[in-house]
C-alpha positions in Angstrom: 141.7 25.4 136.3 140.1 22.5 138.1 141.6 22.4 141.6 141.5 18.6 141.4 144.1 18.5 138.7 146.7 20.6 140.6 149.7 18.8 142.0 151.5 19.9 145.1 154.3 22.4 144.2 156.9 20.4 146.1 156.1 17.3 144.2 156.4 19.2 140.9 159.6 20.8 141.8 161.2 17.5 143.0 160.8 16.1 139.4 162.5 19.1 137.7 165.9 18.2 136.5 168.6 20.2 135.0 169.7 18.7 131.7 173.4 18.1 131.4 175.2 17.8 128.1 177.0 14.5 127.8 179.4 16.1 125.3 180.3 18.9 127.8 180.5 16.4 130.7 183.2 14.7 128.7 185.0 17.8 127.5 184.6 20.1 130.5 183.0 18.3 133.4 183.8 20.9 136.1 182.0 23.7 134.2 179.0 21.5 133.5 178.8 20.4 137.2 179.3 24.0 138.4 175.7 24.6 137.1 174.4 22.1 139.6 176.6 23.2 142.4 175.3 26.8 142.0 171.7 25.7 142.5 170.1 26.2 145.9 169.8 23.4 148.4 172.0 20.4 149.2 170.6 18.2 146.4 170.1 19.1 142.7 168.3 16.8 140.3 169.7 16.4 136.8 169.7 14.2 133.7 172.7 13.3 131.6 171.7 11.4 128.4 169.4 8.7 129.7 170.8 8.7 133.2 168.9 10.4 136.0 171.0 11.6 138.9 171.1 13.5 142.2 174.0 15.8 142.7 174.9 16.1 146.4 176.6 19.1 147.9 175.7 19.1 151.6 176.9 17.1 154.6 173.6 15.3 155.3 173.0 13.9 151.8 176.7 13.0 151.5 176.5 11.1 154.8 173.5 9.3 153.5 175.1 8.3 150.2 178.5 7.1 151.6 177.6 5.8 155.1 174.0 5.5 156.2 172.6 4.2 152.9 175.8 2.6 151.6 174.4 -0.9 151.6 171.6 0.0 149.2 174.0 1.7 146.7 176.5 0.4 144.1 179.9 1.9 143.4 180.2 3.1 139.8 183.1 4.8 138.0 181.2 6.7 135.4 177.8 8.2 134.5 176.5 6.1 131.6 173.6 3.8 130.7 172.6 1.0 133.1 173.5 -1.7 130.6 177.0 -0.3 130.0 177.4 0.3 133.7 176.8 -3.4 134.4 179.3 -4.4 131.7 182.0 -2.0 132.9 181.4 -2.9 136.5 181.6 -6.7 135.9 184.8 -6.2 133.9 186.6 -4.8 137.0 186.3 -8.1 138.8 185.0 -8.8 142.2 186.3 -8.7 145.8 187.3 -5.0 146.3 185.3 -4.0 143.2 182.2 -5.9 144.3 179.2 -4.6 146.2 178.4 -8.1 147.3 179.3 -7.8 151.0 180.2 -11.5 151.2 183.1 -10.7 148.8 183.9 -7.1 149.4 184.1 -7.1 153.2 186.5 -10.1 153.5 188.9 -8.6 151.0 188.8 -5.2 152.8 189.1 -6.6 156.3 192.1 -8.8 155.2 193.9 -5.8 153.6 193.2 -3.2 156.3 195.8 -4.4 158.8 198.5 -4.2 156.1 197.8 -0.5 155.7 196.4 0.6 159.0 197.6 -1.3 162.0 199.9 0.7 164.2 202.9 -1.6 163.7 202.4 -2.0 160.0 201.8 1.7 159.4 205.0 2.6 161.3 206.9 0.1 159.2 205.5 1.5 156.0 206.3 5.1 157.1 209.9 4.1 157.9 210.3 2.9 154.3 208.7 6.2 153.1 211.2 8.2 155.1 214.1 6.5 153.5 212.7 7.1 150.0 211.9 10.8 150.9 215.5 11.3 151.7 216.4 10.1 148.2 214.0 12.5 146.6 215.5 15.4 148.6 219.0 14.4 147.6 218.0 14.1 143.9 216.4 17.6 144.0 219.5 19.1 145.6 222.0 17.4 143.1 219.9 18.2 140.0 219.4 21.8 140.8 216.5 22.0 138.4 213.9 19.3 138.2 210.5 18.4 136.7 208.7 17.5 139.9 206.4 15.0 138.3 209.5 13.0 137.1 210.3 12.6 140.8 206.9 12.2 142.4 205.8 9.5 140.0 208.7 7.2 140.5 208.6 8.0 144.2 205.0 6.8 144.5 205.8 3.7 142.5 208.7 2.9 144.7 206.7 3.4 147.9 204.0 0.9 146.7 206.6 -1.5 145.5 208.8 -1.4 148.6 205.9 -1.4 151.1 202.6 -3.2 150.4 204.0 -5.1 147.4 207.1 -6.2 149.4 209.7 -5.8 146.6 207.9 -8.1 144.2 209.8 -7.9 140.9 207.9 -6.8 137.8 208.3 -4.1 135.2 206.7 -1.2 137.1 207.6 1.4 134.5 205.8 -0.5 131.7 202.8 -1.1 134.0 202.6 2.6 134.8 202.7 3.5 131.1 199.9 1.0 130.4 197.8 2.4 133.4 198.3 5.9 132.0 197.1 4.7 128.5 193.9 3.2 130.1 193.1 6.2 132.3 193.6 8.6 129.5 190.3 7.5 128.0 188.4 7.6 131.3 185.8 10.3 131.5 183.0 11.2 134.0 180.4 10.5 131.2 181.6 7.4 129.4 179.7 6.7 126.1 181.4 3.4 125.5 183.6 0.8 127.1 187.0 2.4 127.7 188.9 -0.8 126.8 187.2 -0.8 123.3 189.8 1.8 122.1 192.7 0.1 120.5 195.4 1.7 122.6 193.6 1.1 125.9 192.6 -2.5 124.8 196.2 -3.4 124.2 197.3 -1.7 127.5 194.6 -3.7 129.4 195.9 -6.9 127.8 199.5 -6.2 128.9 198.4 -5.2 132.4 196.4 -8.4 132.9 199.4 -10.4 131.7 201.7 -8.7 134.1 199.3 -9.0 137.1 198.3 -12.5 136.3 202.0 -13.3 136.5 202.1 -11.7 140.0 199.0 -13.5 141.1 200.4 -16.9 140.0 203.8 -16.4 141.5 204.8 -16.9 145.1 204.8 -13.7 147.1 205.7 -12.7 150.7 203.0 -13.6 153.2 202.2 -10.0 154.3 202.2 -8.5 150.7 199.1 -7.3 149.0 199.3 -10.0 146.3 199.5 -12.8 148.9 196.6 -11.4 151.0 194.3 -10.9 147.9 195.2 -14.4 146.7 194.2 -15.9 150.1 190.9 -14.2 150.1 190.2 -15.2 146.5 191.0 -18.8 147.3 188.8 -18.8 150.4 185.9 -17.6 148.2 186.8 -20.1 145.4 187.4 -17.3 142.9 189.7 -17.7 139.9 193.2 -16.3 139.7 192.1 -13.6 137.2 189.9 -12.1 139.8 192.8 -11.8 142.2 195.0 -10.3 139.5 192.5 -7.6 138.8 192.3 -6.7 142.4 196.0 -6.6 142.9 196.1 -4.2 139.9 193.4 -2.0 141.4 195.4 -1.6 144.6 198.6 -0.9 142.7 197.1 1.7 140.4 195.2 3.4 143.1 198.3 4.0 145.1 200.2 5.6 142.3 197.7 7.6 140.2 196.3 9.5 143.2 199.3 10.2 145.4 201.8 11.3 142.7 199.8 14.3 141.4 198.8 15.4 144.9 202.5 15.5 145.8 203.3 17.4 142.6 200.8 20.1 143.4 202.0 20.3 147.0 205.6 20.9 146.0 204.5 23.4 143.3 202.8 25.5 145.9 205.8 25.1 148.3 208.2 26.3 145.6 205.9 29.1 144.6 205.6 30.6 148.2 208.7 31.6 150.0 206.8 32.5 153.2 205.1 29.1 153.2 208.6 27.5 153.0 209.8 29.5 156.0 206.7 28.7 158.0 207.4 25.0 157.5 211.1 25.4 158.0 210.4 26.9 161.4 208.4 23.9 162.4 211.1 21.5 161.2 213.8 23.5 163.1 211.7 23.3 166.3 210.5 19.7 166.0 213.4 18.0 164.2 216.5 20.1 164.8 219.1 18.8 162.4 217.6 15.3 162.1 215.7 14.3 158.9 212.0 13.5 159.5 211.2 9.9 160.3 208.2 7.7 160.9 207.9 8.8 164.5 207.7 12.4 163.5 204.6 12.3 161.3 202.2 13.3 164.1 204.6 16.0 165.3 204.5 18.0 162.1 201.0 19.5 161.9 202.1 22.3 159.5 203.5 19.9 157.0 200.4 17.7 157.2 198.3 20.8 156.7 200.2 21.7 153.5 199.5 18.3 152.0 195.9 18.5 153.3 195.5 21.8 151.4 196.9 20.3 148.2 194.3 17.4 148.6 191.6 20.0 149.1 192.2 22.1 146.0 193.3 19.2 143.9 191.6 16.0 145.2 193.1 13.3 143.0 189.8 11.3 143.0 187.6 14.3 142.2 184.2 12.7 142.1 182.3 9.8 143.8 179.3 8.1 142.1 176.9 5.5 143.5 174.0 3.9 141.7 170.9 3.0 143.6 170.5 -0.8 143.8 166.9 -0.3 144.9 164.6 2.6 145.6 166.3 4.6 148.4 166.1 8.1 149.9 169.2 10.2 150.1 169.2 13.5 151.9 165.4 13.6 151.7 165.5 13.0 148.0 164.2 9.8 146.5 166.5 7.8 144.2 164.9 5.1 142.1 166.8 1.9 141.3 169.4 2.7 138.7 169.6 6.4 139.4 173.0 7.8 140.4 174.0 9.9 143.4 177.0 12.1 142.5 179.5 14.1 144.6 182.1 16.3 143.0 184.9 16.9 145.6 186.5 19.5 143.3 183.5 21.8 143.8 182.7 20.7 147.3 186.2 21.5 148.5 186.0 25.0 146.9 182.5 25.8 148.4 182.6 29.0 150.4 179.9 27.6 152.7 182.4 25.2 154.2 185.8 26.8 153.5 186.8 30.5 154.1 188.5 32.1 151.1 188.2 28.7 149.4 190.3 29.5 146.3 193.4 30.4 148.3 196.1 27.9 149.1 195.9 28.4 152.9 197.1 25.4 154.8 196.5 27.1 158.2 192.8 26.5 157.7 193.4 23.0 158.8 194.9 24.3 162.1 192.6 27.2 162.7 189.2 26.7 161.0 186.3 24.4 161.9 185.6 22.3 158.7 182.2 20.6 158.7 182.1 16.8 158.7 181.7 15.3 155.2 182.7 18.4 153.3 186.4 17.3 153.0 186.6 14.0 151.2 190.0 13.4 149.6 189.8 9.8 150.5 186.1 9.3 150.4 184.2 8.0 153.4 182.3 5.0 154.7 183.1 1.4 154.0 184.8 2.3 150.7 187.1 4.9 152.2 190.6 4.6 150.7 192.6 1.8 152.2 195.9 3.6 151.6 195.0 6.8 153.4 197.6 6.5 156.2 200.3 5.6 153.7 199.4 8.7 151.6 199.5 11.0 154.7 202.9 9.6 155.5 204.2 10.3 152.0 202.8 13.8 151.9 203.8 14.9 155.4 207.3 13.5 155.2 208.1 14.8 151.7 206.8 18.3 152.4 208.7 18.5 155.7 211.9 17.0 154.4 212.0 19.5 151.4 211.2 22.4 153.7 213.9 21.4 156.2 216.7 20.8 153.7 216.0 22.9 150.6 215.2 26.3 149.3 212.8 25.9 146.4 211.7 28.2 143.6 209.1 27.6 140.9 210.0 28.2 137.2 206.9 29.8 135.7 203.3 29.9 136.9 201.5 27.5 139.2 200.0 24.5 137.3 196.3 24.3 136.8 194.3 21.1 137.5 192.9 19.0 134.6 189.9 16.6 135.2 191.2 13.3 133.9 190.4 10.0 135.7 192.5 11.7 138.5 193.3 15.4 138.7 196.6 16.1 136.9 198.6 19.3 136.4 198.3 21.0 133.0 202.0 21.5 132.6 205.4 20.4 133.7 206.2 21.6 137.3 209.8 22.8 137.1 211.5 23.8 140.4 215.0 25.0 141.3 216.5 23.6 144.5 219.5 24.3 146.6 220.5 23.1 150.0 219.9 25.4 152.9 223.0 26.6 154.6 221.3 27.3 158.0 
């Protein structure tokens, strides 16, 4: 062979891509992505349909994608064709959903104090503590409960009573419509999700509901009021504000509720875990129920919720499309190609977590977990706005149940299912009785 025709081995290998099946990505995405996660190195090249992608599974490339190169990448929700990606992305609206910094950053900066300032976070946590007491009381009175029928309404009530400031609307109908839309969301989306009749009708009802919220007067510190002010400052139409209010609402419910369900399932399944937490509650709280001021004093309870988020990260993948040619983790991404992270596999990677398939909350108190390998809330400028609120919900609910109740699980632990957010594959039925000591 003529030596002049040879190409460097590294250059040849860098173009090799594993071919992923779009059908299997829709039907069983975790198994299909496991093929990429098992490959050597921190970046694996792949192709799904016509879409070229880089699958990232190491801290350095992940840092590049979410932080260092974030301004050269576009948030996307699915792996699909560039044309459909543009259509789907534009249908989400602007502001929080935009990658235009002149729109995205003002919206994010305006909302952050509502979620994250010390005074606001404390006030939100106080509301959460009151609602947690109600869940504990309901569990005790019912004796036997389907946990999801408690965590879902609890998450709704938290959002409604805190960042939505008790604005009146039919939350149950909105939740049903959100579920109908998300039921058609897949990692690889061959068509527009709203083109299905059920989802299209649900989207219409949701927009009518949230347009009504956007057009009505609302308390000054509420999410709707903040979003409307930013939209007005940028001279954006009311429909844009409505879509962004909906995004905040849906994100606060569809992620937190399943994580709480999995946490309580493991708590009810493991008597020793309950006693470990009960001991912390006895030492820290005495006979007083947990309140906003106790969140940072309950590291074991926080660790239990953290472990639920590790094994069952509600938002289980992150995708970014290159807006221009960019290098991520030493790997070139051409404009339009996608960088993909799968937290489901990342959080179960034995390189970063000892005995990764065990539910072992103590790892968050004892082990050193490498930066950017634990991403339940993402990272960088798109990190979840409601993270502090979610930690308050999880820590207070886990501690309150452990302090006041003895729980037992009817049947086996639920297994996760990869819908738009991770969901349990069965009803989580627990028996509860009040502790006598």
